C-alpha positions, -999 to +999 in steps of 0.1 A: +659-453+289+669-479+263+641-504+256+642-536+236+607-547+226+608-583+214+577-595+195+575-633+190+542-634+170+545-652+137+517-631+123+524-600+102+513-565+109+476-561+105+469-597+116+489-599+149+471-587+180+504-590+199+519-564+175+488-543+178+490-541+216+528-538+215+525-509+191+504-489+215+527-497+244+557-486+225+540-454+213+535-445+250+571-453+259+584-431+230+561-403+240+577-405+275+611-402+260+623-438+258+646-450+230+627-481+219+640-508+195+613-531+182+624-565+170+602-590+153+616-625+159+599-639+128+624-618+108+654-631+127+673-664+130+672-677+166+683-713+168+673-735+198+698-738+226+716-772+222+727-774+258+764-777+250+776-754+278+802-738+256+790-704+268+800-714+303+833-731+296+850-727+262+837-692+253+825-677+286+796-654+280+794-661+242+771-687+226+787-712+203+758-709+178+764-682+152+731-667+143+710-635+147+708-641+185+746-642+190+755-614+166+726-590+171+699-597+196+719-609+227+741-578+226+710-556+223+694-575+252+725-570+274+726-532+266+689-526+273+676-510+305+642-527+299+631-556+277+594-560+267+586-597+260+556-596+237+541-631+229+508-646+220+496-671+245+504-706+232+493-735+254+490-711+283+525-697+282+550-681+258+552-695+223+582-715+211+598-686+194+599-665+226+610-695+246+640-700+223+649-664+227+647-666+265+668-698+266+695-682+244+701-655+271+718-683+292+753-669+285+746-639+309+750-662+339+779-683+351+777-721+358+783-720+395+758-725+423+747-699+448+717-696+471+696-665+469+663-659+487+660-696+496+667-711+463+697-722+442+707-699+413+735-693+389+756-661+396+753-634+370+780-619+348+759-587+349+725-576+361+699-585+335+676-558+320+643-553+338+613-570+322+578-563+310+557-592+297+528-585+272+506-612+260+473-617+242+448-646+241+416-655+224+398-667+255+378-639+272+389-646+308+420-630+323+427-662+343+439-678+310+472-660+317+477-675+352+503-701+341+522-675+321+522-651+350+535-678+374+563-686+349+575-650+343+573-641+380+595-670+389+619-662+360+623-625+364+613-620+401+618-584+413+630-574+379+595-579+364+580-544+363+546-552+348+525-579+332+501-566+305+475-591+294+447-587+269+421-615+269+396-618+240+422-601+218+408-615+185+379-591+191+402-561+188+396-543+155+362-560+151+329-541+153+321-560+184+348-541+202+342-506+188+328-492+221+358-503+242+388-508+221+398-472+218+400-470+256+420-502+257+445-488+233+447-455+251+453-473+284+480-494+268+498-462+256+494-448+291+510-480+305+540-474+282+543-438+296+540-450+332+567-477+328+592-450+315+583-424+341+576-444+372+587-480+365+552-494+371+517-496+357+489-483+379+460-505+389+435-482+372+454-485+339+456-523+342+419-525+348+413-504+316+436-527+296+418-559+307+383-546+306+357-569+291+349-566+254+312-571+249+292-601+262+313-633+266+283-654+255+280-634+223+318-638+218+315-676+222+285-679+199+300-657+171+334-674+176+319-709+172+299-698+141+332-685+126+351-717+132+322-738+119+322-717+087+360-720+084+357-758+086+328-759+061+347-737+037+380-753+042+396-720+050+417-703+078+401-673+095+425-650+076+413-665+043+377-662+054+382-624+060+402-619+028+373-634+008+347-614+027+329-646+038+304-640+066+303-665+095+272-685+091+248-684+121+239-718+134+211-707+158+185-679+161+207-664+189+238-663+167+217-648+139+206-621+162+243-615+173+254-613+137+228-588+127+237-566+157+274-568+148+268-563+111+244-533+116+255-501+099+242-472+121+252-445+096+231-460+069+202-464+092+200-428+105+167-422+086+152-456+092+127-467+117+109-500+117+106-535+131+115-566+111+100-598+124+115-632+114+096-665+118+119-694+111+111-730+103+131-761+094+164-768+111+159-739+136+123-731+145+114-699+164+110-662+161+130-630+167+128-594+156+150-564+149+139-530+160+156-503+141+153-467+154+173-440+135+208-455+138+202-479+167+192-516+167+177-541+192+176-578+185+149-596+206+139-632+207+101-637+203+073-619+185+070-581+181+036-565+189+033-546+156+060-555+132+064-534+100+077-563+081+074-601+087+097-626+070+087-662+071+115-685+059+132-718+064+162-710+087+188-725+062+173-705+033+175-672+052+211-680+064+220-686+027+207-651+020+224-635+050+258-650+041+254-642+004+253-678-007+219-670-023+204-639-039+176-626-017+155-611-045+157-642-066+148-664-036+118-641-030+106-644-066+111-682-064+089-682-033+115-697-011+104-674+016+075-651+023+076-614+032+046-594+043+044-557+052+067-528+044+088-543+016+110-512+014+126-524+047+134-557+029+149-538+000+171-517+024+186-547+043+216-548+020+227-513+030+216-516+067+236-547+073+269-562+062+295-539+078 
């Protein structure tokens, strides 16, 4: 089987979740014996269709525009048995780069009118390659792909072998997803194998690919904290990660979320203790972290017998957590108060911050 995998993400490797998912799908296809050619459209020149109809009249089957689509990609598209259209979800459908690619496949049809299955269509110069659509989105609900699904089903009809959608894709590669992402990637590779061997993806495999990643409420809280930090710092998410800046919690709940996500279980294998936090100022309330030999629980409220109690203005402690301020200096300056097992306080730098 000759497969053309077209990736329309503008992001480079390591940043693109479209490329991440496509990589696992392609790996499975190759394991099943397919000859897969991966094309990143960001590296090609694909001009927009100008609607001149030259490909229907003056040069039948050949586009008048002379670019990478005409000279390289369209011939590859025609020769493929299967084309994977991999796109990030932009405004609930394919992005502009993929749309331009799709529109430039117009020369494969003739200009005349025929009726097929109750609707008017153009006759084909040859049968198009079968299609698989892969897309990723930031929102956690699978329903975010409904408009894209409607579009590609109308466009490719019976030739559409599978739709592979991954919601909450920005969580992939993040500690939040560590318990499920390996299974998602394994299922995506399995989908690639199934497409080559049977021309379909099983329902079980689809369910594994789209399985929830963590708690959607936690996803939204951490996501909002990240975006607020980006705005406050005047940075993009990528710049934030490159500089190692931690999203600033804006509530006690998002603080608890961040501490769970940033917890380093390997560094805590010999640690047992309960850290109580009592916050004042912009956010008033209490929560505690119960650490037990590599595990952690974050609970709102007051622990029965905490080993360490930290009393601090919320903004002061968030400055410490996000490394805007030095915790030891703030303690010496009496900006916050800590009572109990101070060794737990001293170990927080190694227990958290992954």
